[in-house]
N, C-alpha and C positions, 0 to 999 in steps of 0.2 A: 808564471812567465817565466823571461830572463832573470839571472840573477846582474848582484850588483858589479856597475861595469868599474875593470881594474884600473890599473892609472898609466895603462897602455893602450895598444892596439888600436892604433892608428893606422888609415892607411895613408898617409901623407908621402910615404915613398912611391906609390903605382904614379903621384902624377908628376915625378923626378922621372920618371921612365925604368924601374926597378920591374924585373918580371915575377911575377906571381911568387914562385916560387923559393928566388931569394931574397922579397921581402920578408916571406914566412920566415928563413930561416935566421935572417936577421934579427928580429921579434923576438924568439927563441930562445936566442945566443942573448939577447940584450936583459931579456927579462929573467934569464936565469943568474943573470953578471949581477943584477940587480938584485935580487934576491938575496947571492950571497952581501954582498956591500949593505945591504940594509941593518945586517946583525951588526952591525960597526958602527950606523949612523950616517951612512955614508949615498951617494946614488949616482949611475952612470946616466948625465943629462948629456942631450943632444943639441948644440948652440950655432945658430945661423939663421940664414933669413927665414921670413916667413914664408910656408909654402901653400899657394892659394888655389882653391881648387871652387869649378865655379857647381852652380845647385840652383836650377833654375834660371830666372833672374837674378840672383843674389851670386856674389862672389865673397867667397868667403877665407879669411887667410888664419892658418893654424902654425903656433910655434910654440915651444916650448919658454915659459915665463918664470925667471925667479924675482923672488920678491923676499929681498934679505932684508932683518932687522924688523920682523913683521909681527904685531902681536897676536901673543896663539893662547888665547884663554883656557881650550881642552886641555893646556897644562897645568893647569893652575887650579881645574876643577873637580878634588879630590872624590865627589861622590863621579862622576865620570870616567875619570881614570882608571877608578875601580871595574867599574861598566867595561870597559875598554879593554882589560886585560883578561877579561870573560867572553866577548862577542871576539873579538882580532879575527879566530883561526873559520866564521863562519860568515866571514862578508868580504871582497874585496875591494868594498869602499875605504878608502881614506880616514885616516882618524880626523882631519879636517869636517870631514861632511860628516861623517857617524856624528859628533860636538852641535855641526847646525842644525841638523834634525832633531838631536837632544834639547836644544835650547829652542828651537821655532814653536814646541809643544809648549813650554811655555808661553812663549807669544798668541797663542791661540788659546790660553786657556781660559779664557772671558768670552771665548765664541763658542752657542752651543752645535755641540753633535758630536761623533765619534772619531778616530782617525782610522785612515783605509790605504793600507801599503798592496799596492798591486804591484809583482816582481821580488818576490820576497826570498829565490835560493836558499842557504842554507839558515836563514833567521836574524843576521844579526842585526842587520841596519829595526827590523822587528822587533827584536829585542830592545833596542834600542830606545824606541819609538815608546814599548810599552811601561820602560820601565820609568823614561822623563814624564810618561801620563800619569804613574803612580804616586810622584811628589805633587804635578801642580794640576792636575785633569784627573782626580780620584775617580769620578764617574761617568767617564769613557769607555767605550772599548775598542780595543786594537783589532781590527780585522784585516788577516793577513793573507793575501787571496793568490796563487801560484797555481801554475796548471803542472807542476812539479814534473813535467819533459819535454820543457823546452822552451825555447821563440815560437809565439805563431803567430800570422799573421803576414809575415814578412813579404813586403812585395816590390816592385822596382822601382822604389824612393829609398831602399834599404840596400844597396848592392854589397855592406858587407855579412849580409845574412840567406840565408837559405829557410830556416827555420828547424826547430828541434836543438839550436843551441840552446847550452849553461841547464843538460841536464842532471847533471850529476848531484842530483838532491834528490829528500824525499819529505812528508809531510812528518814524519817519523823525526827525522832530525832536526827537523826545527823544533816540534815539539820537545825532544830531547832537551835543547837547551831553553826552552824557556821554564820547562819543569826545575829545569837545574839554577835558575833564576828568582826559582818561588815566586813567578808573577801569574795570577790570576786572572787578571784583566784582557784576554788574548782566547779570539777564535779566528782557527785556520781554515781556509778552504781551497782545497782544491779540484779544481778545472778551469776552464775560460776564464776572466773576468771580462765582459759581465753576460758574454754570451751564456755561460752554467752559472755563475755564481752568484749572479748581481742581487736575486730576487732571497737570496740564502742573506744576502745581511738586512738586521733586521734595527734598520737604524733611517730615521728619515731626514737627518741631517749628519754632515759630515765637518768637521771645522778644521782636518789636515788631512790634505791625501800624496802620498809620496810617490811617486808612478817610476819604476825603473823595468821598461821592457824593450828598451831597446829598440820598436821600429815602432812606424806612423800610424799604421791602422790599429794596432794593437792601443798603444796610445789614445787616439783620438776618440777611440770609443770609449774608453774612462771618461774620458775629458766631458762627452756627452752627456754618460750616465750621473756624474757627481754633478755637476756647473747647477740643476737645477738644487741639490742638496745642499748648497751652502750658501751661506749669510755671508750679508758685506764682512770683508775682513780675512774670510778665513783662505786659507790656501794651499796650491796646486804645488809641489819639489818636484822638477822633474830631473832624477840622476844623468840622464844625459846628454845634454844642451852641447856638451862642450867638446864631447870628442867628433873629432873628422870622420870616426868610422859608424856613428851614429845619424848618418846625414838627416833620415827623416824626423828625426826628432828636432834636430834642427830647425826642417823646415816647417813642422808643427806648431813650436812653440815663437816663431816669425810668423805663422798666419793668425797666432790665437790674438798676438799684441794688435793684430788692428781690428776685433773685431766687437772693439770697447767696454769688454766685463770685465777687461783685466789690468793690475798696475804689474809693471813687468820689471826685473830685478835678474838682473845674473851677476854672479858671482867668478871670480878667474878659480874656484876652486872645483869648477864645473857642475854646478849648478843656475839651474835657471828656477826665479819664483813668483809665480803667479799668483796675486792677492787682489780676489773679489772686491771689484768697486759695489 
């Protein structure tokens, strides 16, 4: 499916009247500059009023949010710091979301079931989940599912996608990372999930599901598949809820909030977490 969502790429500029070519150039320049600045511990952030975007019957606001003097447990978690050193080149998910995934495995250690990730890209967050499970949930299998040929099922609710994005990966790239970390609790499945690979997941219980597929229909089909396999307290984590470029995911999560099955949490690190009631 899609890879982990990068720390930018919003389409807010279009709402301010920028033409797509100019917007794309500005995004590329900002990304290149931030890549350089990141080496020295800095980042370029545009401050200003929120960008408001209408999505269906809802109005959403997007802005750069700075949180000074915030607790950063990822910096003092020695095991995670070592893991991050190994995997950060295999994910565009930031250190904060990766550490949250790492810790969420600990939170579901008592929940029966395996761990499922759909949208693996090069395996960074999958390795985080597997490493955490080896410590806190050693009997669980980690199912890593991806098309390895890019985004599928993009539709009218996903204006930033046409399909096929993020295909710069392979099962071999993921397997190489998993082997380097000596993780033996991982199964890698290539194909559209759940259409082609759902039947290959040899588990009737899922305790934690990480969804990073970028588009509405793909994510909705995953939720439909996983919901009957989740007990009370099991969790779904959506990587893409906080990005204006993933409007379909935002809409899906907001719809799920009203169906009575979930408790909802939104972290400013751009994770939406649903806990099975």
